[in-house]
C-alpha positions in Angstrom: -64.2 148.8 -7.0 -62.4 151.3 -8.6 -58.9 152.0 -8.4 -56.8 154.6 -9.4 -52.7 155.9 -9.4 -53.7 158.1 -6.4 -55.9 155.3 -4.4 -53.9 152.1 -4.7 -52.3 150.8 -1.9 -48.8 150.5 -2.8 -47.8 147.6 -1.2 -50.8 145.8 -2.1 -49.1 145.8 -5.6 -46.5 143.1 -4.0 -49.5 141.0 -2.8 -51.1 141.0 -6.2 -48.0 139.9 -7.8 -47.2 137.2 -4.8 -50.6 135.5 -5.0 -51.7 136.7 -8.3 -54.5 138.0 -7.1 -56.9 141.3 -7.4 -56.6 144.5 -5.8 -59.7 144.0 -3.5 -58.0 139.9 -2.6 -55.0 142.0 -1.7 -56.4 144.4 0.4 -58.1 141.3 2.3 -54.9 139.7 2.8 -53.3 143.1 4.3 -56.4 143.2 7.0 -55.9 139.4 8.0 -52.2 140.3 9.1 -51.7 140.7 12.7 -48.5 141.6 14.7 -47.5 142.3 18.4 -45.1 144.2 19.9 -43.8 143.2 23.1 -41.7 145.7 25.1 -39.6 144.7 28.9 -38.7 147.2 31.3 -35.1 148.3 29.3 -37.5 150.4 27.3 -37.8 152.9 29.3 -33.8 153.2 29.4 -33.0 153.2 26.2 -33.6 155.3 23.5 -32.3 153.9 21.0 -35.0 150.8 21.8 -37.8 153.6 21.8 -36.7 154.9 18.5 -37.3 151.0 17.1 -40.1 150.9 18.7 -42.0 153.5 17.5 -40.4 152.9 14.0 -42.4 149.9 14.2 -45.6 150.9 14.9 -45.4 153.4 12.5 -44.3 151.3 9.7 -46.3 148.3 11.0 -49.8 149.8 11.0 -49.7 150.5 7.0 -48.7 146.6 6.5 -50.1 144.8 8.7 -54.0 146.1 8.6 -55.7 143.4 11.0 -54.0 144.3 14.1 -51.3 146.4 15.7 -50.6 145.1 19.7 -48.8 146.6 21.8 -47.3 145.4 25.5 -45.1 148.1 27.3 -44.8 149.0 30.8 -47.0 151.7 32.0 -46.2 155.5 32.5 -43.0 154.5 30.0 -41.1 158.3 29.9 -40.8 159.6 26.4 -36.5 159.5 25.6 -37.3 161.4 22.1 -37.7 164.1 21.1 -41.5 164.3 20.6 -43.9 167.4 21.0 -45.7 168.1 23.7 -44.9 166.3 27.2 -46.3 162.8 26.4 -45.3 159.2 28.0 -44.0 157.4 25.0 -47.3 155.0 25.8 -49.3 158.3 24.5 -46.5 158.2 21.9 -47.2 154.5 20.8 -51.2 155.5 20.8 -50.7 158.6 18.8 -49.0 156.8 16.0 -51.5 154.0 15.8 -50.9 151.3 18.2 -53.0 149.5 20.5 -51.9 149.2 24.5 -53.1 145.8 25.8 -52.2 143.9 28.7 -52.4 140.5 27.2 -51.0 139.3 23.1 -53.2 137.3 21.6 -51.8 134.2 21.0 -50.7 132.5 17.8 -49.5 135.9 16.2 -46.0 137.1 15.2 -44.1 139.3 18.2 -41.1 141.7 18.0 -39.8 141.7 21.5 -37.6 145.2 22.6 -35.7 145.1 26.0 -37.1 141.7 26.3 -33.9 139.0 26.9 -35.0 135.6 27.1 -35.8 132.4 24.9 -37.4 133.5 21.6 -39.9 130.6 20.0 -40.3 130.3 16.5 -43.2 133.1 16.2 -41.1 135.8 17.9 -38.0 138.0 16.7 -35.6 140.1 19.5 -34.9 143.6 18.3 -31.4 145.2 19.9 -29.6 148.2 18.8 -27.4 151.1 20.3 -26.4 154.0 18.7 -24.8 152.6 15.4 -25.6 149.3 15.6 -28.5 147.0 14.7 -29.6 143.1 15.1 -32.3 141.1 15.4 -32.4 138.0 16.6 -34.4 134.6 16.4 -32.4 132.5 19.7 -32.0 133.0 22.8 -28.5 134.9 21.8 -26.8 137.3 24.2 -24.7 139.2 21.9 -22.1 141.6 23.6 -24.3 144.8 22.4 -25.3 147.2 25.3 -29.1 149.2 24.5 -27.4 152.1 25.3 -27.1 155.2 23.4 -28.6 158.7 22.8 -29.1 158.8 19.1 -32.6 157.1 17.1 -30.6 155.9 13.9 -29.8 152.4 14.3 -33.1 152.1 16.5 -34.8 153.4 13.4 -32.9 150.9 11.3 -33.8 148.5 13.5 -37.8 148.3 14.4 -38.4 149.1 10.6 -36.2 145.3 9.5 -37.7 143.4 12.2 -41.4 144.7 10.4 -40.0 144.2 7.3 -38.9 140.4 8.0 -42.1 140.1 9.8 -44.2 140.9 7.1 -42.2 138.4 4.6 -43.1 135.8 6.7 -46.3 136.9 7.4 -47.0 137.1 3.7 -45.2 134.1 2.5 -43.0 136.8 0.3 -40.2 135.1 1.7 -41.3 132.4 4.6 -37.6 131.7 5.9 -37.1 135.6 6.6 -37.1 134.9 10.3 -35.4 132.0 10.5 -31.3 133.4 11.4 -29.9 136.3 13.4 -29.0 139.4 11.7 -27.3 142.7 11.8 -25.7 145.9 10.4 -23.4 148.3 11.9 -24.0 151.8 10.2 -20.6 153.0 11.4 -18.8 150.8 9.3 -21.4 148.9 7.6 -18.6 147.2 5.2 -17.6 145.2 8.7 -19.7 142.5 10.0 -22.2 144.3 13.3 -20.5 142.8 16.4 -16.9 143.9 15.0 -15.1 145.9 17.4 -14.7 148.2 15.1 -18.5 148.9 14.0 -19.2 150.1 17.5 -18.8 153.9 16.4 -18.5 156.9 18.8 -20.5 159.0 20.6 -22.8 161.4 18.5 -21.9 165.3 19.5 -22.5 167.4 16.4 -25.6 167.2 13.7 -26.3 169.0 10.5 -27.6 172.7 10.8 -29.1 172.6 7.3 -30.7 170.3 4.7 -32.0 170.8 1.2 -34.8 167.9 0.8 -35.5 167.2 -3.0 -38.5 164.9 -3.2 -40.9 164.3 -0.3 -42.2 160.7 -1.4 -41.7 157.7 0.2 -37.8 158.3 0.6 -38.3 162.0 1.6 -40.1 161.9 4.6 -38.5 158.8 5.6 -35.0 161.3 6.0 -37.4 163.7 7.8 -38.7 160.7 10.1 -35.0 160.2 10.9 -33.5 163.7 11.0 -37.1 165.2 12.8 -35.8 162.1 16.3 -32.6 163.2 16.7 -31.0 164.6 19.9 -31.0 168.4 18.7 -30.2 170.7 21.7 -31.9 173.4 19.6 -33.6 172.8 16.7 -34.9 176.2 16.3 -31.2 177.0 15.2 -31.3 174.2 12.1 -33.1 175.2 9.0 -34.8 172.4 6.6 -35.6 173.7 2.9 -38.5 171.4 1.5 -38.5 171.3 -2.2 -41.6 169.4 -4.0 -44.5 169.6 -6.3 -46.6 167.1 -5.4 -50.1 166.6 -3.5 -50.4 164.1 -0.5 -53.0 161.5 -2.3 -54.4 158.0 -0.3 -51.7 156.0 -2.0 -49.1 157.9 0.1 -50.5 156.7 3.6 -49.1 153.0 2.8 -44.9 154.4 2.0 -45.0 157.9 3.5 -44.0 158.1 7.3 -45.7 161.6 8.1 -48.7 161.0 5.7 -52.1 160.2 6.8 -55.6 159.4 5.3 -56.5 162.8 6.9 -54.0 164.6 5.0 -55.1 163.6 1.2 -55.0 167.1 -1.2 -52.3 168.8 1.4 -49.3 169.5 -0.7 -46.4 167.7 0.7 -44.1 170.3 1.8 -46.3 171.9 3.7 -47.4 169.0 5.4 -43.6 167.7 6.5 -43.1 172.0 7.2 -45.7 171.3 9.9 -44.2 168.0 11.0 -40.7 170.4 11.2 -42.0 173.1 12.8 -43.9 171.3 15.7 -40.4 169.8 16.5 -38.8 173.6 16.6 -36.9 173.6 13.4 -37.4 176.7 11.2 -38.4 175.7 7.8 -38.7 176.5 4.2 -40.7 175.6 1.0 -40.3 175.5 -2.5 -43.1 174.3 -4.6 -41.6 174.0 -8.3 -39.4 170.8 -9.7 -36.4 170.9 -9.3 -34.8 170.7 -12.6 -31.6 171.8 -14.6 -32.3 175.0 -13.7 -31.8 174.9 -9.9 -29.5 176.2 -8.6 -28.4 176.4 -4.6 -27.9 180.6 -3.8 -26.8 182.9 -0.5 -27.5 181.2 2.5 -29.4 178.3 1.1 -28.3 174.6 2.5 -24.6 173.3 1.2 -26.3 169.8 1.5 -29.0 168.0 -0.1 -30.6 164.9 0.2 -32.2 163.0 -2.8 -35.3 161.1 -2.2 -36.2 160.8 -6.5 -37.4 157.7 -7.8 -36.3 157.9 -11.3 -32.9 158.2 -12.7 -33.3 160.8 -15.5 -34.7 163.1 -12.6 -30.9 162.8 -10.6 -28.7 163.8 -13.6 -28.6 168.0 -12.4 -27.7 167.0 -8.9 -24.1 167.8 -8.8 -24.8 171.3 -11.0 -27.1 172.9 -8.3 -24.0 173.9 -6.1 -24.2 171.8 -3.4 -20.9 170.4 -1.0 -22.6 167.0 -0.5 -25.6 164.9 -1.7 -26.7 162.1 -0.4 -29.1 159.8 -2.9 -31.0 157.1 -2.4 -33.0 154.8 -4.8 -35.1 151.7 -4.3 -36.0 149.0 -6.5 -39.8 148.4 -8.0 -41.1 145.0 -8.0 -41.8 142.2 -5.9 -38.2 141.3 -5.8 -36.6 143.9 -5.8 -38.9 146.3 -3.1 -36.1 145.9 -0.3 -33.3 146.8 -2.1 -31.8 150.0 -1.3 -29.0 151.9 -3.3 -27.0 154.9 -1.5 -24.5 157.3 -3.3 -22.7 160.4 -2.6 -21.9 163.3 -4.6 -19.7 165.3 -6.1 -16.6 163.6 -6.6 -18.0 160.2 -6.7 -16.1 157.4 -8.8 -19.1 157.9 -11.5 -21.1 161.2 -12.2 -25.2 160.9 -12.1 -24.8 161.0 -15.6 -22.2 158.3 -16.2 -24.8 156.4 -13.5 -28.0 157.6 -14.9 -27.4 159.2 -18.2 -28.4 156.7 -20.6 -32.0 156.4 -19.0 -34.9 157.4 -21.5 -37.0 159.4 -19.2 -40.2 158.0 -21.8 -39.8 154.7 -21.1 -41.9 153.3 -18.1 -40.7 149.7 -17.0 -44.3 147.8 -16.5 -44.7 144.9 -14.2 -46.7 142.8 -16.7 -48.2 140.5 -13.9 -50.2 143.6 -12.0 -50.8 145.2 -15.7 -52.5 141.7 -16.8 -54.2 141.5 -13.4 -55.6 144.7 -13.5 -56.5 144.8 -17.5 -58.8 141.4 -16.1 -60.2 143.1 -13.3 -60.7 146.4 -15.0 -62.1 144.7 -18.3 -64.0 146.8 -20.7 -62.5 149.8 -18.9 -60.2 152.3 -20.1 -56.8 150.7 -20.6 -54.4 153.6 -19.5 -55.2 152.8 -15.7 -54.0 149.6 -16.0 -50.9 150.4 -17.6 -50.3 153.3 -15.6 -50.3 151.3 -12.3 -48.5 148.8 -13.8 -45.9 151.4 -13.7 -45.8 151.5 -10.6 -43.2 151.1 -7.8 -44.2 148.4 -4.7 -43.2 150.8 -2.1 -43.0 149.8 1.6 -42.9 152.3 4.6 -40.3 149.9 6.6 -38.3 149.8 3.2 -38.0 153.6 3.6 -37.1 153.8 7.1 -34.1 151.6 6.7 -33.0 153.6 3.8 -33.6 156.9 6.1 -31.1 155.2 8.7 -28.5 154.5 5.9 -28.5 158.1 4.8 -28.3 160.5 8.0 -25.9 157.6 9.1 -23.2 158.8 6.4 -23.8 162.6 7.4 -23.5 161.6 11.2 -20.3 159.5 10.0 -18.9 162.6 8.4 -19.1 165.0 11.3 -17.2 162.4 13.3 -14.0 161.4 11.5 -15.9 158.2 10.0 -15.3 156.6 6.5 -17.1 158.4 3.3 -19.0 155.6 1.2 -19.0 156.5 -2.3 -22.0 153.6 -2.6 -23.9 151.4 -0.7 -26.2 148.7 -2.0 -27.9 146.2 0.1 -31.1 143.5 -0.5 -32.3 144.0 3.1 -33.8 140.5 2.8 -30.1 138.9 2.3 -28.5 142.0 4.3 -25.2 139.4 4.5 -24.7 139.8 0.9 -24.2 144.1 1.2 -21.7 145.6 -0.5 -19.8 148.8 0.6 -17.7 151.1 -1.3 -15.4 153.2 0.5 -15.0 156.6 -1.3 -11.4 157.2 -3.1 -10.9 159.9 -0.1 -11.5 157.6 2.4 -13.4 160.3 4.8 -15.1 163.3 4.8 -12.8 166.7 4.4 -14.9 170.2 3.6 -18.0 168.6 2.6 -19.6 169.2 5.8 -17.8 172.9 6.5 -19.7 175.4 4.9 -23.0 173.4 5.6 -22.0 174.0 9.4 -23.3 171.9 12.5 -24.3 172.2 15.9 -24.6 170.1 19.0 -26.3 167.5 19.8 -28.2 167.8 23.5 -25.9 165.0 24.7 -22.9 167.2 24.3 -24.9 170.1 26.1 -25.5 167.7 28.6 -29.5 167.5 28.2 -29.7 163.9 27.4 
């Protein structure tokens, strides 16, 4: 099988590294993975649980290539912002889930709105506006599934798929042995702490500038697109990227489908947003030291670059607030998430990434040696280039996107500003959330503006 940087499944790189197998064998292993999603009646009335379910479908279909089976109540109304007057059942099918009446036995199952006994082959997902929990025992924490924003639900759905993937692939067999959680309102506290519940969300950003529309940029948009905007036509989103969609993007990009190859990422994302009523503009020039915000362009930037040197000009572009996140690149680190807010942080982008040589590529020696053996006699540049690519997973991106959007929502509701948040999803309890020296947000959102959420206007 001929492979290239544009075609290789980025998640399969992790399988190759774990099992010391060829690209073909890695895909066979992914095609052997199956997952069940089981929904109770609570899914009909909980917007956060619905966000968790659709995110689970959208991420799991890119990882569990054997089957993705969903059992859910018939004719469930869709509480999320989604194009067309369709049911949640139709959304699930549209995204790639297979709805069946009886789930196959012996397959790991994620449960949504199904309190009760959890066995060794299942986990229970709980969430509301700000709190996320994944339970592996018949526990009933004091957390309701009510809520009117999808952010914590998106994290919950993606995180539960991530844990199921670690277990199913043997990357971390104990991944589903303990209940875990996080509060997106106060990630520095235990998720069930009384101060971790957070407020109702009444206001949402009026403008965004998306820097990079790959793995992370599409995850930001998945989160933004599901927010309960009362009038999305009032919201301006500027999209900046200079790449086209390739086959390899499907395994990690939440808005990318296999039929999108060859389309500019800006235009793909603009089309997705415009179907949801947002106003978009695009720029297909690379962000660099010459990029400047002018006139009525957004003062808020969300950065999803995959290299440190690309981030160096961030503070010179004229933004009032930049929220940046980055991920690890190898099997041990691909689920590491870092988040920074600029300007005014403890360290500038130059202090954080200025000593990185942009010409140096981190080579995964395990992947390189496997590919050199598989492609013996072929040009060595292909294995070398692929070995420099990161292991990427859509479920990690979705979690990162939820963290970034939560940072924005906190800023509009009197919450804490975090200078830096670091977490390793497989060891979520050991995260670090460092408060900004200001303690909270001051003027950072003022010039960018805000609009009312549907909850504020009574539409939800």
